[in-house]
C-alpha positions as CSV (number, residue, x, y, z in Angstrom):
1,M,-7.4,17.4,-73.9
2,N,-3.9,17.1,-75.3
3,H,-0.7,16.9,-73.3
4,N,-0.1,20.6,-73.5
5,E,-3.3,21.5,-71.7
6,K,-3.6,21.8,-68.0
7,N,-7.0,21.7,-66.3
8,I,-7.0,23.9,-63.2
9,E,-10.0,24.1,-61.0
10,V,-10.6,27.4,-59.3
11,Y,-12.8,27.4,-56.3
12,F,-14.6,30.5,-55.0
13,V,-15.9,29.8,-51.6
14,T,-18.1,32.3,-49.9
15,H,-19.1,31.8,-46.3
16,V,-22.3,33.7,-45.4
17,W,-22.8,34.0,-41.6
18,S,-25.6,35.7,-39.8
19,L,-27.5,35.3,-36.6
20,H,-29.7,32.7,-38.5
21,F,-26.6,30.5,-39.4
22,W,-27.0,30.6,-43.1
23,P,-25.3,27.7,-44.9
24,H,-22.1,28.4,-46.7
25,V,-22.2,28.8,-50.5
26,Q,-19.6,27.2,-52.8
27,T,-19.2,28.1,-56.4
28,T,-16.9,26.0,-58.7
29,T,-15.4,27.3,-61.9
30,T,-13.2,25.3,-64.2
31,L,-10.4,27.3,-66.0
32,I,-8.5,25.6,-68.8
33,L,-5.0,27.0,-69.5
34,C,-3.6,25.8,-72.8
35,C,0.1,25.8,-72.2
36,K,1.6,25.5,-75.6
37,K,4.5,27.2,-77.4
38,P,3.9,30.9,-77.8
39,T,2.8,32.2,-81.2
40,S,5.6,34.8,-81.0
41,F,8.7,35.4,-79.0
42,V,11.5,37.6,-80.3
43,L,15.0,38.3,-78.9
44,N,15.8,41.9,-80.1
45,T,19.1,42.6,-81.7
46,P,21.4,44.2,-79.0
47,A,22.3,47.8,-79.5
48,L,26.0,47.3,-80.6
49,A,25.5,44.0,-82.4
50,T,25.2,45.4,-85.9
51,N,28.0,47.9,-86.0
52,G,29.9,47.6,-82.8
53,T,31.9,45.4,-80.5
54,Y,31.1,44.5,-76.9
55,D,34.2,44.6,-74.7
56,L,33.3,41.9,-72.1
57,A,36.5,42.4,-70.2
58,N,35.5,46.0,-69.4
59,S,31.8,45.7,-69.1
60,T,29.6,44.7,-66.2
61,S,26.7,43.4,-68.2
62,V,25.2,43.0,-71.7
63,E,21.7,44.4,-72.0
64,L,19.3,42.2,-74.0
65,T,15.6,42.8,-74.6
66,C,12.9,40.5,-75.9
67,T,9.2,40.6,-76.5
68,Q,6.9,38.9,-74.0
69,P,6.0,35.4,-75.3
70,N,2.4,35.4,-76.7
71,Y,0.7,32.4,-75.2
72,G,-2.7,33.9,-76.0
73,F,-3.2,35.1,-72.4
74,P,-1.2,37.0,-69.9
75,I,1.2,34.9,-67.9
76,T,4.3,35.4,-65.8
77,T,7.4,34.5,-67.8
78,N,10.9,33.6,-66.8
79,Y,13.8,33.9,-69.2
80,T,17.1,32.1,-69.6
81,I,20.0,33.0,-71.9
82,E,22.4,30.8,-73.8
83,V,25.6,32.0,-75.6
84,A,27.6,30.2,-78.3
85,T,30.4,30.7,-80.7
86,K,28.7,28.5,-83.3
87,A,25.7,29.8,-85.3
88,D,23.9,26.4,-84.9
89,M,24.2,26.8,-81.1
90,S,25.7,23.3,-80.9
91,N,28.2,24.6,-78.2
92,A,25.7,26.8,-76.3
93,T,26.3,27.5,-72.6
94,K,23.3,28.4,-70.4
95,M,23.9,31.4,-68.2
96,S,23.3,30.7,-64.5
97,T,20.8,33.5,-63.9
98,S,17.2,33.4,-64.9
99,F,15.3,36.6,-65.4
100,K,11.8,37.7,-64.7
101,T,11.5,40.7,-67.1
102,A,11.9,41.2,-70.8
103,K,14.9,43.5,-70.1
104,I,17.8,41.2,-69.4
105,D,21.2,42.2,-68.1
106,V,23.5,39.3,-68.6
107,D,26.6,39.3,-66.5
108,A,29.5,40.1,-68.8
109,A,32.1,38.2,-66.8
110,E,30.0,35.0,-66.9
111,M,29.4,35.4,-70.6
112,A,33.1,36.0,-71.3
113,A,34.0,32.9,-69.3
114,A,31.6,30.8,-71.2
115,L,32.8,32.1,-74.6
116,T,36.5,31.7,-73.6
117,E,35.9,28.1,-72.7
118,Q,34.1,27.5,-76.0
119,A,37.0,29.1,-77.9
120,L,39.6,27.0,-76.1
121,K,37.6,23.9,-77.0
122,D,37.6,25.0,-80.6
123,G,41.5,25.2,-80.6
124,K,42.3,28.7,-79.6
125,T,45.2,29.2,-77.2
126,E,46.2,31.8,-74.6
127,A,48.3,33.5,-77.3
128,D,45.1,34.1,-79.3
129,F,43.5,36.3,-76.6
130,P,42.0,38.8,-76.6
131,I,39.9,37.8,-79.5
132,D,37.1,39.3,-81.6
133,I,34.6,36.6,-82.4
134,P,30.9,36.5,-83.4
135,V,28.7,35.5,-80.6
136,Y,25.3,33.9,-80.9
137,I,22.7,34.4,-78.2
138,R,19.4,32.5,-77.6
139,A,16.7,33.4,-75.2
140,K,14.2,30.9,-73.8
141,G,11.0,31.9,-72.1
142,Y,9.1,29.7,-69.8
143,S,6.4,29.8,-67.3
144,N,6.2,27.8,-64.1
145,H,2.5,27.5,-64.8
146,C,3.2,25.7,-68.1
147,N,5.7,23.1,-67.0
148,G,8.7,24.7,-68.7
149,F,7.4,25.9,-72.1
């Protein structure tokens, strides 16, 4: 078993009681969950990303969608979002909220604050605002059952 596999024992216990005091019956089944990186996980391009502009100052949220990560079996997935002003995500900021569905509404004010801080670190000044900049977004999916994959 490699480090990405988790062995979970599932016990099915059946108690059979009658006037004759039948003994209880216990059945044990071993279930192996291979918690590895999913074979596919896609963050879809947001609706306005190609030909439009998101006005974060006048928005309440930015809607993102992604595909459910394919672990090879159904499993509950949590999602986190990171935003950056650099394509290599070297200055990424993780948003504070985690999400439990593949439809993700990121708080626009939080996103704007993170991007403003990044722009200031890159040398922008108050006189440069408001600014139109490219924004890079990364989604991460993980399951509590797979130790953060």
